[in-house]
LOBA-855311 format. One record per residue: residue number from 1; residue in one letter; x, y, z of N, C-alpha, C in turn. Coordinates in Angstrom, 1 decimal, padded with zeros to 4 digits. Example, Ala and Ser with C-alpha at 12.3 -4.5 7.8 and 13.67 -1.06 7.14 Angstrom:
REM residues 2
1,A,013.2,-005.7,007.8,012.3,-004.5,007.8,013.2,-003.3,007.8
2,S,012.8,-002.2,007.1,013.7,-001.1,007.1,012.9,000.0,007.9
***
This chain:
REM residues 261
1,M,027.7,010.3,-009.0,028.0,010.7,-010.0,027.0,011.4,-011.1
2,Q,026.8,012.1,-011.7,026.2,012.7,-012.2,025.5,011.8,-013.9
3,V,024.2,012.1,-013.8,023.4,011.3,-014.7,022.9,012.7,-015.6
4,S,023.1,012.4,-016.9,022.4,013.1,-017.7,021.7,012.8,-018.2
5,R,021.0,014.0,-019.1,019.1,014.0,-019.3,019.0,013.0,-020.2
6,E,019.9,012.6,-021.0,019.5,011.7,-021.8,019.5,010.2,-021.4
7,C,020.0,010.2,-020.3,020.3,008.6,-019.8,019.0,008.8,-018.4
8,R,018.2,009.8,-018.2,017.2,009.9,-017.4,015.8,009.6,-018.0
9,V,015.6,010.2,-019.3,014.4,010.2,-019.9,013.9,009.0,-020.3
10,P,014.9,007.9,-020.9,014.3,006.3,-021.2,013.9,005.6,-019.9
11,Q,014.3,006.3,-018.7,014.1,005.3,-017.3,013.0,006.2,-017.2
12,A,012.9,007.0,-017.2,011.4,007.8,-017.0,010.2,007.4,-017.5
13,E,010.7,007.4,-018.6,009.8,007.3,-019.6,009.2,005.2,-019.4
14,A,010.1,004.9,-019.1,009.8,003.6,-019.0,009.1,003.0,-017.4
15,V,009.5,004.2,-016.8,008.7,003.7,-015.5,007.2,004.3,-015.4
16,L,007.1,005.3,-016.3,005.8,006.2,-016.4,004.9,005.2,-017.2
17,Q,005.1,004.4,-018.3,004.3,003.3,-018.7,004.2,002.2,-017.8
18,Y,005.3,001.5,-016.8,004.9,000.6,-016.2,003.8,001.3,-015.1
19,G,003.9,002.4,-014.6,003.0,002.4,-014.0,001.3,002.9,-014.4
20,F,001.5,003.3,-015.8,000.0,003.4,-016.2,-000.3,002.2,-016.4
21,V,000.2,001.0,-016.6,-000.3,-000.6,-017.2,-000.6,-001.0,-016.4
22,T,000.5,-001.0,-014.7,-000.2,-001.7,-013.4,-001.1,-001.3,-012.5
23,I,-001.4,-000.1,-013.0,-002.2,000.7,-011.8,-003.6,000.5,-012.6
24,F,-003.7,000.4,-013.8,-005.4,000.6,-014.4,-005.0,-000.8,-015.3
25,V,-004.4,-001.8,-015.0,-004.7,-003.2,-015.9,-006.3,-003.7,-015.5
26,S,-006.4,-003.5,-014.5,-007.8,-004.3,-014.2,-009.3,-003.3,-015.3
27,S,-009.0,-002.2,-015.3,-009.6,-001.4,-016.2,-009.8,-001.5,-018.0
28,F,-008.4,-001.7,-018.3,-008.1,-001.8,-019.4,-007.6,-003.2,-019.4
29,P,-007.5,-004.5,-019.5,-006.7,-005.7,-019.6,-005.6,-005.6,-020.3
30,L,-006.3,-005.6,-022.0,-005.1,-005.5,-023.2,-003.7,-004.6,-022.8
31,A,-004.0,-003.5,-022.0,-002.8,-002.6,-022.0,-001.7,-003.5,-021.7
32,P,-001.3,-004.3,-020.6,000.1,-004.9,-021.0,000.4,-005.6,-022.5
33,I,-000.6,-006.0,-023.6,-000.4,-006.7,-024.4,000.2,-005.5,-025.6
34,F,-000.3,-004.3,-025.3,000.2,-003.2,-025.9,001.4,-002.5,-025.9
35,A,001.5,-002.7,-024.6,002.9,-002.3,-024.0,003.7,-002.9,-024.4
36,L,003.6,-004.4,-024.9,004.9,-005.1,-024.8,005.2,-004.9,-026.5
37,L,004.0,-005.0,-027.2,004.2,-004.4,-028.7,005.3,-003.1,-029.0
38,N,005.0,-002.0,-028.3,005.3,-000.8,-028.0,007.1,-001.3,-027.7
39,N,006.8,-001.7,-026.6,008.4,-001.7,-026.2,009.4,-002.7,-027.1
40,I,008.7,-003.7,-028.2,009.3,-004.2,-028.8,009.8,-003.5,-030.0
41,F,008.9,-002.6,-030.8,009.0,-002.1,-031.6,009.8,-000.6,-031.2
42,E,010.4,-000.2,-030.0,011.0,001.2,-029.3,012.6,000.5,-029.3
43,M,012.7,-001.1,-028.8,013.9,-001.5,-028.6,014.3,-001.7,-029.7
44,R,013.8,-002.4,-030.5,014.5,-002.4,-032.3,015.0,-001.0,-032.7
45,L,014.0,000.3,-032.8,014.5,001.3,-032.9,015.5,001.8,-032.0
46,D,015.6,001.9,-030.9,016.7,002.3,-030.2,017.8,001.9,-030.7
47,A,017.9,000.1,-030.8,019.1,-000.4,-031.4,019.1,-000.2,-032.8
48,Y,018.8,000.6,-033.6,019.6,000.6,-034.9,020.1,002.2,-034.8
49,K,019.5,003.3,-034.0,019.9,004.4,-034.1,021.5,003.9,-033.2
50,L,021.7,003.1,-032.0,022.3,003.3,-031.8,023.6,002.4,-032.7
51,L,023.2,001.9,-033.2,024.5,000.9,-034.3,024.3,001.7,-035.7
52,S,024.0,003.0,-035.9,023.8,003.7,-037.1,024.2,004.8,-036.8
53,H,023.5,005.8,-035.7,023.6,007.3,-035.5,024.4,007.6,-034.0
54,F,025.1,006.9,-033.5,025.6,007.1,-032.4,026.8,006.6,-032.7
55,R,027.7,007.2,-031.1,029.1,006.1,-031.1,028.7,005.3,-029.9
56,R,029.3,004.1,-030.0,029.6,002.8,-029.1,029.5,003.6,-027.8
57,P,028.8,003.8,-026.6,028.7,003.9,-025.3,029.6,003.5,-024.7
58,I,030.3,003.9,-023.9,031.1,003.4,-022.6,030.8,002.9,-021.5
59,P,030.8,001.3,-021.6,029.6,000.8,-020.2,030.5,001.4,-018.7
60,Q,029.6,001.5,-018.0,030.1,001.6,-016.7,029.6,001.0,-015.6
61,R,030.3,000.3,-014.7,029.3,-000.4,-013.7,028.8,000.5,-012.7
62,V,028.0,000.1,-012.6,027.1,000.5,-011.0,026.7,-000.7,-010.0
63,K,026.1,-000.1,-009.1,025.7,-001.3,-008.1,024.5,-001.4,-008.5
64,D,023.4,-000.5,-008.3,022.1,-000.9,-008.8,021.0,-000.2,-009.9
65,I,020.0,-000.1,-010.0,019.1,001.1,-010.9,018.8,002.4,-009.9
66,G,019.5,002.2,-008.6,019.5,003.6,-007.8,018.2,003.8,-007.3
67,V,017.5,005.2,-007.7,016.7,005.8,-006.6,015.1,005.1,-007.3
68,W,015.5,004.2,-008.9,014.3,003.7,-009.8,013.9,002.4,-009.6
69,F,014.6,001.6,-008.5,014.0,000.7,-007.5,013.3,000.9,-006.5
70,K,013.3,001.9,-005.6,012.3,002.4,-004.7,010.9,003.0,-005.7
71,I,011.3,003.6,-006.4,009.8,003.7,-007.2,009.0,003.1,-007.9
72,L,009.7,001.8,-008.4,009.0,000.9,-009.2,008.4,000.1,-008.0
73,D,008.8,000.2,-006.7,008.5,-000.9,-005.8,007.1,-000.2,-005.4
74,S,007.5,001.3,-005.2,006.2,002.2,-004.8,005.2,001.9,-005.7
75,I,005.9,001.8,-006.7,004.6,001.8,-007.6,003.6,000.0,-007.8
76,G,004.4,-000.7,-007.8,003.6,-001.6,-007.5,002.8,-002.2,-006.5
77,K,003.5,-001.5,-005.3,002.1,-002.0,-004.3,000.9,-000.8,-004.3
78,L,000.9,000.4,-005.3,-000.1,001.0,-005.3,-001.0,000.5,-006.2
79,A,-000.4,-000.3,-007.2,-001.1,-000.9,-008.3,-001.9,-002.0,-007.6
80,V,-001.2,-002.6,-006.5,-002.1,-003.9,-006.1,-003.4,-003.0,-004.9
81,I,-002.7,-002.2,-004.3,-004.2,-001.3,-003.6,-005.3,-000.9,-004.8
82,T,-004.7,-000.1,-005.8,-006.0,000.2,-006.9,-006.4,-000.4,-007.6
83,N,-005.7,-001.6,-007.9,-006.8,-003.0,-008.6,-007.5,-003.3,-007.9
84,A,-007.3,-003.8,-006.6,-008.1,-004.3,-005.8,-009.3,-003.5,-005.3
85,F,-009.3,-002.3,-005.4,-010.3,-001.4,-005.0,-011.2,-001.4,-006.2
86,I,-010.6,-001.2,-007.4,-011.3,-001.4,-008.9,-012.2,-002.5,-009.1
87,I,-011.8,-003.2,-008.5,-012.3,-004.9,-008.9,-013.5,-005.0,-007.4
88,A,-013.1,-004.4,-006.4,-014.2,-004.5,-005.3,-015.5,-003.8,-005.7
89,F,-015.1,-002.5,-006.3,-016.1,-001.2,-005.8,-016.6,-001.0,-007.4
90,T,-016.2,-001.7,-008.3,-016.8,-001.2,-009.8,-017.0,-001.9,-010.7
91,S,-017.4,-003.4,-010.1,-017.8,-004.2,-010.9,-018.9,-004.9,-009.9
92,N,-019.4,-005.9,-010.6,-020.5,-007.1,-009.8,-020.4,-008.5,-009.6
93,F,-018.9,-008.2,-009.7,-018.0,-009.4,-009.1,-018.9,-010.2,-007.4
94,I,-018.5,-008.8,-006.4,-018.6,-009.2,-005.2,-020.2,-009.3,-004.7
95,P,-020.9,-008.4,-005.4,-022.4,-008.8,-005.5,-023.2,-009.7,-006.1
96,E,-022.5,-010.4,-007.0,-023.0,-011.7,-007.4,-022.7,-012.7,-006.5
97,L,-021.6,-012.8,-005.7,-020.9,-013.7,-004.9,-021.6,-013.8,-003.9
98,V,-022.2,-012.4,-003.3,-023.2,-012.3,-002.3,-024.5,-012.8,-002.2
99,Y,-024.9,-012.8,-003.8,-026.3,-012.7,-003.7,-026.2,-014.4,-004.5
100,R,-025.3,-015.1,-004.6,-025.1,-016.6,-005.3,-025.3,-017.1,-003.5
101,Y,-024.4,-016.7,-002.7,-024.1,-017.6,-001.6,-024.8,-017.4,-000.4
102,V,-025.6,-015.9,-000.3,-026.4,-015.7,000.7,-027.8,-015.3,000.3
103,V,-028.5,-014.9,-000.5,-029.5,-014.4,-000.9,-030.6,-015.8,-001.4
104,S,-029.5,-016.6,-002.6,-030.5,-017.1,-003.6,-030.5,-018.7,-002.9
105,D,-031.5,-019.5,-002.9,-031.8,-020.6,-002.4,-031.0,-021.5,-003.2
106,G,-030.7,-021.8,-004.9,-030.5,-022.5,-005.3,-029.0,-022.3,-005.8
107,K,-027.9,-020.9,-005.5,-026.5,-020.6,-005.4,-026.7,-020.3,-006.8
108,S,-027.6,-019.9,-007.8,-027.5,-019.4,-008.3,-027.7,-017.9,-009.1
109,L,-027.7,-017.3,-010.1,-028.2,-015.6,-010.5,-029.4,-015.2,-010.5
110,D,-029.9,-016.4,-010.8,-031.3,-016.1,-011.3,-032.1,-015.1,-010.5
111,G,-032.7,-013.6,-011.0,-033.4,-012.8,-010.0,-032.8,-012.1,-009.8
112,F,-031.0,-011.9,-009.9,-030.0,-011.0,-009.3,-030.2,-009.7,-009.8
113,L,-030.6,-009.4,-011.3,-030.9,-007.9,-011.8,-032.0,-007.4,-011.0
114,D,-033.3,-008.0,-010.5,-034.0,-007.4,-010.1,-033.8,-007.0,-008.8
115,Y,-033.0,-007.9,-008.2,-032.6,-007.6,-006.7,-032.0,-006.5,-006.5
116,S,-031.0,-006.4,-007.1,-030.2,-005.3,-007.7,-030.4,-003.8,-007.6
117,L,-031.7,-004.0,-008.2,-032.5,-002.5,-008.8,-033.3,-002.0,-007.2
118,S,-033.2,-001.1,-006.9,-033.9,-000.4,-005.7,-035.0,000.6,-006.6
119,T,-036.0,001.3,-005.9,-037.3,002.2,-006.7,-037.1,003.2,-005.9
120,F,-038.0,004.3,-007.0,-038.2,005.5,-006.7,-039.0,005.7,-007.3
121,Q,-039.7,006.5,-006.0,-040.8,007.1,-006.5,-040.8,008.5,-007.3
122,V,-041.1,008.3,-008.7,-041.2,009.6,-009.5,-042.0,010.4,-009.2
123,A,-043.3,010.7,-008.4,-043.9,011.9,-007.7,-042.6,012.7,-007.1
124,E,-041.9,012.2,-006.2,-041.1,012.7,-005.5,-039.6,013.7,-006.3
125,Y,-039.9,013.7,-007.4,-039.1,014.8,-008.4,-039.3,016.2,-007.8
126,P,-038.3,016.9,-008.0,-038.5,018.1,-008.2,-039.7,018.4,-009.1
127,P,-040.4,019.8,-009.1,-041.5,020.0,-010.5,-040.7,020.1,-011.6
128,Q,-039.3,020.6,-011.5,-038.8,020.9,-012.9,-038.2,020.1,-013.4
129,Y,-038.2,018.9,-013.0,-037.3,017.7,-013.3,-038.4,016.7,-013.7
130,R,-039.6,016.5,-013.4,-040.8,016.1,-013.8,-041.3,016.0,-015.5
131,S,-041.7,014.6,-016.0,-041.9,014.5,-017.1,-043.5,015.1,-017.4
132,P,-043.0,015.9,-018.5,-044.8,016.6,-018.8,-045.9,015.6,-019.6
133,D,-045.3,014.2,-019.5,-046.0,013.3,-020.1,-047.2,013.0,-019.0
134,S,-048.1,012.9,-019.5,-049.5,012.4,-018.3,-049.1,011.0,-018.3
135,E,-048.9,009.9,-019.2,-048.4,008.5,-019.0,-047.3,008.0,-018.5
136,A,-046.9,008.9,-018.0,-045.0,008.6,-017.1,-045.6,007.6,-016.2
137,P,-044.1,006.7,-016.1,-044.6,005.9,-014.9,-044.5,006.0,-013.6
138,D,-045.2,005.5,-012.9,-044.9,006.0,-011.2,-044.0,005.8,-010.5
139,Y,-043.5,004.7,-010.9,-042.0,004.4,-010.5,-040.9,004.5,-011.4
140,C,-039.6,004.3,-011.0,-038.3,004.3,-011.8,-037.2,003.1,-011.0
141,R,-036.5,002.2,-011.5,-035.2,001.5,-010.9,-034.3,002.0,-011.3
142,Y,-033.3,002.0,-010.3,-031.7,002.4,-010.3,-030.8,001.0,-009.5
143,P,-029.7,001.3,-009.8,-028.9,-000.1,-009.4,-028.3,000.4,-007.8
144,D,-028.8,000.2,-007.2,-028.5,000.3,-005.2,-029.5,-000.9,-004.5
145,Y,-028.8,-000.5,-003.4,-029.2,-001.5,-002.1,-030.3,-000.7,-000.9
146,R,-031.5,000.0,-001.5,-032.3,000.7,-000.6,-033.5,000.2,-000.2
147,Q,-034.4,000.7,000.4,-035.9,000.4,001.4,-036.3,000.6,000.1
148,P,-037.6,000.2,000.0,-039.0,001.1,-001.0,-039.2,002.2,-000.4
149,P,-040.0,003.0,-001.2,-040.4,004.5,-000.7,-041.6,004.2,-000.1
150,D,-042.6,003.1,-000.3,-043.5,002.7,000.1,-043.3,002.1,002.4
151,G,-042.0,001.8,002.4,-041.8,001.2,004.0,-041.7,002.3,005.0
152,P,-041.2,002.0,006.4,-040.7,002.5,007.3,-039.8,003.5,007.3
153,D,-038.5,002.7,006.7,-037.2,003.3,006.4,-037.2,003.6,005.3
154,R,-037.9,004.4,004.2,-038.1,004.5,003.0,-036.2,005.1,002.6
155,Y,-035.9,004.6,001.5,-034.9,004.8,001.1,-033.3,005.1,001.8
156,R,-033.2,004.0,002.7,-032.3,003.7,003.8,-031.6,002.7,003.4
157,Y,-030.4,002.4,003.7,-029.6,001.0,003.0,-030.4,-000.1,003.7
158,T,-030.5,-000.8,002.7,-030.7,-002.5,003.5,-029.9,-003.4,004.0
159,P,-030.1,-004.4,004.5,-029.0,-005.6,005.5,-028.1,-005.2,004.2
160,I,-028.8,-006.0,002.9,-027.7,-006.7,002.3,-026.6,-005.8,001.7
161,Y,-026.9,-004.5,001.5,-026.0,-003.7,001.6,-024.8,-003.4,002.2
162,W,-024.8,-003.8,003.7,-023.7,-003.4,004.4,-023.3,-005.2,004.1
163,H,-023.8,-005.9,004.1,-022.9,-007.5,003.5,-022.1,-007.3,002.5
164,I,-022.6,-006.7,001.2,-021.7,-006.4,000.4,-020.4,-005.5,000.8
165,L,-020.6,-004.3,001.3,-019.4,-003.4,001.6,-018.5,-004.5,002.5
166,A,-019.0,-004.9,003.2,-018.0,-006.0,004.6,-017.3,-007.0,003.2
167,A,-018.1,-007.5,002.3,-017.1,-008.3,001.4,-016.1,-007.9,000.3
168,R,-016.9,-006.7,000.0,-016.0,-005.8,-000.7,-014.7,-005.5,000.3
169,L,-014.4,-005.3,001.1,-013.2,-004.8,001.8,-012.7,-005.9,002.6
170,A,-013.3,-007.1,002.2,-012.7,-008.1,003.1,-011.5,-008.8,001.5
171,F,-012.5,-008.4,000.3,-011.4,-009.0,-000.9,-010.2,-008.2,-000.9
172,V,-010.6,-006.6,-000.6,-009.3,-005.9,-000.8,-008.3,-006.3,000.2
173,V,-008.7,-006.8,001.6,-007.9,-007.2,002.3,-007.2,-008.5,001.7
174,V,-008.1,-009.5,001.3,-007.4,-010.9,000.8,-006.6,-010.8,-000.7
175,F,-007.1,-010.1,-001.2,-006.3,-009.7,-002.5,-005.1,-009.2,-001.8
176,E,-005.1,-007.8,-001.4,-002.9,-007.4,-001.3,-002.2,-008.6,-000.5
177,L,-002.9,-009.3,000.2,-002.4,-010.4,001.3,-001.9,-011.4,000.4
178,G,-002.9,-011.7,-000.7,-002.3,-012.8,-002.0,-001.2,-012.2,-002.6
179,C,-001.2,-011.0,-003.2,-000.1,-010.1,-004.1,001.0,-009.9,-003.6
180,W,001.2,-009.4,-001.6,002.6,-009.1,-001.5,003.1,-010.5,-000.4
181,S,002.3,-011.7,-000.3,002.6,-012.5,000.4,004.0,-013.4,-000.2
182,P,003.9,-013.9,-001.5,005.1,-014.2,-002.5,006.0,-013.2,-002.1
183,S,005.8,-011.9,-003.1,007.1,-011.2,-002.7,007.7,-010.9,-001.4
184,L,007.3,-011.0,-000.3,007.5,-011.0,001.2,008.2,-011.6,001.5
185,F,008.2,-013.1,001.1,008.6,-014.3,001.6,009.7,-014.4,000.9
186,K,009.6,-014.4,-000.6,011.1,-014.4,-001.6,011.9,-013.2,-001.2
187,A,011.4,-012.2,-000.3,012.5,-010.9,000.0,013.3,-011.3,001.7
188,S,012.2,-012.3,002.5,012.6,-012.7,003.3,014.0,-013.9,003.4
189,I,013.9,-014.8,002.3,014.7,-015.9,002.4,015.8,-015.6,001.1
190,S,015.9,-014.0,000.2,016.7,-014.3,-000.5,017.8,-013.1,000.3
191,P,019.0,-013.2,-000.2,020.0,-012.1,000.0,019.6,-010.5,000.1
192,S,019.8,-009.8,000.7,020.0,-008.3,000.3,020.5,-008.0,-001.1
193,R,019.7,-007.2,-001.1,020.0,-006.5,-002.6,021.3,-006.0,-002.9
194,G,022.3,-006.2,-003.5,023.7,-005.9,-003.8,024.2,-005.6,-005.4
195,G,025.0,-005.1,-005.2,026.2,-004.8,-006.6,026.7,-006.0,-007.1
196,G,027.2,-007.1,-006.2,027.8,-008.2,-006.5,027.1,-009.3,-006.9
197,Y,027.6,-010.2,-007.1,027.1,-011.7,-007.4,026.1,-012.3,-006.1
198,H,024.6,-012.2,-006.7,023.7,-012.3,-006.2,023.7,-011.8,-004.5
199,G,023.6,-010.3,-004.6,023.8,-009.7,-003.4,024.8,-009.4,-002.8
200,C,026.1,-010.5,-002.6,027.2,-010.3,-001.7,027.9,-009.1,-002.9
201,P,029.0,-008.3,-001.5,029.6,-007.3,-002.5,030.3,-007.6,-003.3
202,S,030.3,-006.7,-004.6,031.1,-007.2,-005.6,032.7,-006.5,-005.2
203,H,033.0,-005.4,-004.4,034.5,-005.3,-004.3,034.9,-006.2,-003.6
204,S,034.4,-007.1,-002.8,034.9,-008.1,-001.8,034.4,-009.6,-001.4
205,L,034.4,-010.2,-002.8,033.5,-011.5,-002.6,034.5,-012.4,-001.8
206,S,035.4,-012.5,-001.1,036.0,-013.4,-000.6,036.5,-012.9,001.0
207,S,036.2,-011.7,000.9,036.5,-010.9,002.3,035.2,-011.4,003.6
208,A,035.3,-011.1,004.6,034.5,-011.3,005.7,033.3,-010.2,005.5
209,W,032.0,-010.4,005.3,031.1,-009.5,005.4,030.4,-009.6,006.6
210,P,030.6,-008.7,007.5,029.8,-008.8,008.9,028.2,-009.0,008.9
211,G,027.8,-009.8,010.1,026.5,-010.3,009.8,025.6,-011.0,009.5
212,K,024.9,-011.3,009.2,024.0,-012.0,008.4,024.3,-012.0,007.1
213,G,024.7,-011.4,006.4,025.1,-010.8,004.7,025.9,-012.5,004.7
214,S,026.9,-011.7,005.6,028.2,-012.9,005.6,028.0,-014.6,005.5
215,L,027.1,-014.7,006.0,026.6,-016.0,006.2,026.0,-016.5,005.0
216,R,024.6,-015.6,004.1,024.5,-016.0,003.1,025.0,-016.2,001.8
217,C,026.2,-015.0,002.2,027.2,-014.6,000.6,028.1,-016.0,000.9
218,S,028.8,-016.3,001.8,029.5,-017.4,001.9,028.5,-018.8,001.7
219,W,027.2,-018.7,002.0,026.5,-019.9,001.5,026.2,-020.5,-000.1
220,L,026.2,-018.8,-000.7,026.0,-018.8,-001.8,027.3,-019.1,-002.8
221,L,028.4,-018.9,-002.4,029.6,-018.5,-002.7,030.1,-020.2,-002.6
222,S,029.6,-020.9,-001.8,030.0,-022.2,-001.9,029.0,-023.5,-002.5
223,T,027.9,-022.9,-003.0,027.1,-023.6,-004.0,027.0,-023.0,-005.1
224,V,028.0,-022.0,-005.8,027.4,-021.2,-006.9,028.6,-021.9,-007.8
225,P,028.6,-022.7,-009.2,029.5,-023.6,-009.9,030.4,-022.9,-010.2
226,L,031.3,-023.4,-010.2,032.9,-022.5,-010.7,032.7,-021.5,-011.7
227,D,031.9,-022.7,-012.9,032.1,-021.8,-014.2,031.3,-020.6,-014.3
228,D,030.3,-020.3,-013.4,029.1,-019.6,-013.3,030.2,-018.1,-012.5
229,L,030.7,-018.8,-011.9,031.9,-017.7,-010.7,032.9,-017.1,-011.7
230,Q,033.4,-018.0,-012.6,034.6,-017.2,-013.1,033.8,-016.5,-014.2
231,E,032.8,-016.3,-015.2,032.1,-015.9,-015.5,031.7,-014.7,-015.3
232,E,031.5,-014.9,-014.3,031.3,-013.4,-012.9,032.4,-012.4,-013.2
233,L,033.4,-013.1,-012.3,034.7,-012.3,-012.4,035.2,-011.6,-013.5
234,A,035.2,-012.5,-015.3,035.4,-012.0,-016.0,035.0,-010.6,-016.7
235,L,033.3,-010.8,-016.3,032.5,-009.8,-016.7,033.0,-008.5,-015.8
236,I,033.3,-008.7,-014.2,033.7,-008.0,-013.7,035.4,-006.8,-014.3
237,L,036.3,-008.1,-014.7,037.1,-007.3,-015.2,036.8,-006.5,-016.2
238,V,035.9,-006.9,-017.3,035.7,-006.4,-018.6,035.1,-005.1,-018.2
239,L,034.3,-004.9,-017.4,033.7,-003.5,-017.2,034.4,-002.5,-016.5
240,H,035.8,-003.1,-016.0,036.5,-002.3,-015.1,037.4,-001.9,-016.1
241,Q,038.0,-002.7,-017.1,039.0,-002.2,-018.2,038.0,-001.1,-018.8
242,A,036.8,-001.3,-019.5,036.0,-000.3,-020.1,036.1,001.0,-019.5
243,E,035.7,000.7,-017.7,035.8,001.9,-017.3,037.0,002.6,-017.2
244,V,038.1,002.0,-016.9,039.4,002.7,-017.6,039.8,003.3,-018.8
245,E,039.4,002.9,-019.5,039.6,003.4,-020.7,038.6,004.8,-021.1
246,G,037.0,004.4,-020.3,036.8,005.8,-020.5,036.8,007.1,-019.8
247,L,037.8,006.7,-018.6,038.6,007.6,-017.8,039.7,008.3,-018.8
248,E,040.6,007.7,-019.2,041.4,007.8,-020.5,041.2,008.6,-021.5
249,Q,039.8,008.1,-021.9,039.7,009.3,-022.9,038.7,010.3,-022.7
250,R,038.4,010.2,-021.4,037.4,012.0,-020.8,039.1,012.7,-020.1
251,H,039.8,012.1,-019.7,041.1,012.5,-018.8,042.7,012.3,-019.6
252,P,043.0,012.5,-020.8,044.2,012.3,-021.7,045.4,012.5,-019.8
253,S,045.3,013.0,-019.3,046.5,013.1,-018.2,046.5,011.7,-017.4
254,L,045.7,010.8,-017.4,045.9,009.8,-016.4,046.3,008.6,-017.2
255,R,046.2,008.8,-019.0,047.2,007.7,-019.3,048.5,007.3,-018.8
256,R,049.3,008.7,-018.6,050.8,008.4,-017.7,050.6,007.7,-016.9
257,V,049.6,007.8,-015.9,049.2,007.2,-014.4,048.9,005.9,-014.8
258,V,048.3,005.7,-015.4,047.6,004.5,-015.5,049.0,003.7,-016.2
259,G,049.7,004.0,-017.1,050.7,003.3,-017.3,051.8,003.1,-016.8
260,D,052.2,004.1,-015.5,053.2,003.5,-014.7,052.7,002.6,-013.7
261,V,051.1,002.5,-013.6,050.5,001.5,-012.7,050.2,000.1,-013.3
***
């Protein structure tokens, strides 16, 4: 079934917004709030346009959201990886933890700023970058973990640098496992994604479905309340009737065939 451009654009816009919000949420934590306000305003505006400026749309039954599900799932996984690296490598969260529990005696951050700055000898600057002021300082400090210029291993990384790097990589792994484990556990105990009631095939609720899916669907249908099942079947009938009416409007020649049926 071909999907018109009018149907694709709102979905692409929503997916694009979801990607920007989730991938860079650690850099701008207020992004979800602004996205929520924007979506509320846009939803009410679209509702007004549908009620006032457009014809009533004809509902069509579909199995799922199609390829957009895989796109959203990929964006979600990419967002977990991106936020893990942003938190680990662009903030002082991991260096402060390492300093507190490895370097500091009292498990405090006293002296952390001085410990996280390395020393560079100003005289080693190229001549074009040196200050003409005769009273310029002999040393400058910069954020890094390197050996001092007067030591044997001058400007090489200190051992604490490798401790912090290992802690950052470990944080990335733990962060990803913590975010993915609930979804993987839920996917392992939930029925497969489908177009029917809770993953069961919508075209054959009572038929035997081969494989593990039949046991899951049979168990679900046996535990579903009768009222909920009746509402689901009534919704399927309403959508089917609306689909038939839409076909009759688009193809008047089918009215006689449907009337005979």
